[in-house]
C-alpha positions in Angstrom: -6.5 -77.1 0.5 -8.9 -77.9 3.1 -12.6 -79.8 3.3 -14.5 -76.7 2.1 -12.2 -75.2 -0.5 -12.2 -78.9 -2.6 -16.0 -78.9 -2.1 -15.9 -75.4 -4.0 -13.4 -76.3 -6.1 -15.3 -79.5 -6.9 -18.6 -77.5 -7.3 -17.0 -75.0 -9.4 -15.6 -77.4 -11.4 -18.9 -79.3 -12.1 -20.9 -75.9 -12.9 -17.7 -74.8 -15.6 -18.4 -78.6 -17.1 -21.7 -78.5 -17.4 -21.6 -74.4 -18.8 -19.7 -76.2 -21.5 -22.2 -78.8 -22.3 -21.8 -81.7 -20.5 -24.0 -84.2 -19.2 -24.1 -85.4 -15.4 -22.8 -88.7 -16.3 -20.0 -87.1 -17.9 -19.3 -84.7 -15.4 -19.7 -87.5 -12.7 -17.3 -89.6 -14.9 -14.5 -87.5 -15.2 -14.9 -86.0 -12.0 -15.4 -89.1 -9.8 -17.9 -88.5 -8.1 -21.0 -89.5 -7.7 -24.2 -88.1 -10.4 -26.3 -87.2 -7.0 -23.7 -85.1 -5.9 -23.2 -83.7 -9.8 -27.3 -83.3 -9.8 -27.1 -81.4 -6.4 -24.8 -78.9 -7.1 -26.2 -78.1 -10.4 -29.5 -77.5 -8.5 -28.2 -75.1 -6.1 -25.9 -72.9 -8.4 -29.6 -72.4 -10.6 -31.2 -71.7 -7.4 -29.1 -69.5 -5.9 -26.6 -68.0 -8.7 -23.8 -68.8 -6.0 -21.4 -72.2 -5.4 -21.2 -70.9 -1.9 -23.9 -71.7 0.3 -22.6 -72.2 4.0 -21.5 -68.3 3.8 -18.2 -69.3 6.0 -16.0 -68.2 3.1 -16.8 -64.7 2.0 -13.7 -63.3 3.6 -11.4 -64.4 0.3 -11.9 -62.5 -2.3 -13.8 -63.9 -5.1 -16.3 -65.6 -3.5 -18.7 -62.5 -3.1 -19.3 -63.1 -7.1 -19.8 -67.5 -6.4 -18.5 -67.1 -10.2 -17.2 -70.9 -11.1 -14.4 -69.8 -13.1 -13.1 -67.6 -10.2 -13.4 -69.8 -7.5 -11.3 -72.3 -9.7 -9.0 -70.0 -10.2 -8.2 -69.6 -6.8 -7.8 -73.1 -6.2 -6.4 -74.0 -9.5 -2.7 -73.5 -8.5 -1.1 -74.8 -5.0 -0.6 -72.2 -2.6 2.7 -72.7 -0.1 1.9 -73.0 3.7 3.6 -69.9 5.3 6.9 -70.9 6.6 7.2 -71.4 10.4 10.7 -70.5 10.7 12.6 -66.9 10.2 15.7 -66.9 7.6 17.6 -66.8 11.3 16.1 -69.5 12.4 17.1 -71.7 9.3 20.7 -70.7 9.4 20.6 -71.8 13.3 19.5 -75.2 12.3 21.9 -76.0 9.6 24.5 -74.3 12.0 23.5 -76.6 15.0 23.3 -79.9 12.5 26.8 -79.1 10.9 28.3 -78.7 14.6 27.4 -81.7 15.9 26.3 -84.2 13.1 25.1 -87.0 14.9 22.9 -84.6 16.6 18.9 -85.3 15.4 16.3 -83.2 15.1 14.0 -83.7 17.9 17.5 -82.4 19.5 17.8 -79.2 17.6 14.2 -78.6 17.7 14.9 -78.3 21.4 17.5 -76.3 21.6 16.5 -73.9 19.2 13.1 -73.9 21.0 10.9 -74.6 18.1 7.8 -75.9 17.9 8.0 -79.0 15.2 10.8 -81.7 14.9 9.2 -82.0 11.3 10.3 -78.4 10.6 13.5 -78.8 11.4 14.0 -82.2 9.3 12.3 -79.8 6.4 14.9 -77.4 7.1 17.6 -79.7 6.7 16.6 -81.3 3.6 16.4 -77.8 1.8 19.9 -77.4 3.0 21.0 -81.3 1.9 21.8 -82.6 5.3 20.8 -85.8 6.1 19.2 -86.1 9.3 19.6 -89.7 10.4 22.7 -91.0 12.0 24.5 -92.8 9.2 25.3 -96.4 10.5 28.7 -97.4 10.7 29.8 -100.8 9.1 32.8 -102.5 8.7 34.0 -102.3 4.7 34.4 -105.3 3.1 37.8 -106.4 2.3 39.1 -108.1 -0.8 39.8 -111.2 1.8 36.1 -111.4 3.2 34.9 -111.7 -0.7 37.4 -114.2 -0.9 35.9 -116.0 1.7 32.0 -115.7 0.7 33.1 -116.8 -2.5 35.1 -119.9 -0.8 31.6 -120.8 1.7 29.4 -120.4 -2.0 30.9 -122.6 -4.3 31.7 -125.3 -1.2 28.2 -125.6 -0.8 26.7 -125.4 -4.3 23.7 -127.2 -5.3 22.8 -128.1 -1.5 19.4 -127.4 0.2 19.6 -123.7 2.1 17.2 -125.4 4.4 19.3 -128.0 5.5 22.2 -125.4 5.5 20.9 -123.7 8.1 19.3 -126.4 10.2 22.8 -128.0 10.0 24.3 -124.9 11.3 22.0 -124.2 14.3 22.3 -127.8 15.5 25.6 -128.2 15.0 
């Protein structure tokens, strides 16, 4: 939701709550805004009868009425952003990641001539594919665990700082 939509939504909430009979202070507390914001919104709505005092959003259906409940309805549910990739591009992203599991989103984006690496990351996440190259670590064996345990038992009760200092100097 952009800034204008947020302001209109807040104004719509203010007017709707005022019509329900709430006080200026109660509205301000509920919406976490200043009382002056509430008073100004109520005054502008009383003077003009509309919430849209800027005239820049008239192309959106429902704004022409200025009805606070219509404004609240328009922005009450999150509307997802349109996808930047087609189904074919999504499939190509997934295929590229599966063909070369050590490639990164930037390399895939460049190979497929896409706009954003974040889009590639999102498509890989949707497909359940990790987009980070895993670190290859040596697996601990029972011999490693036994050695660690013996070392810890050997120095039980010792000051760890003394052990670190002595290992550095010696």
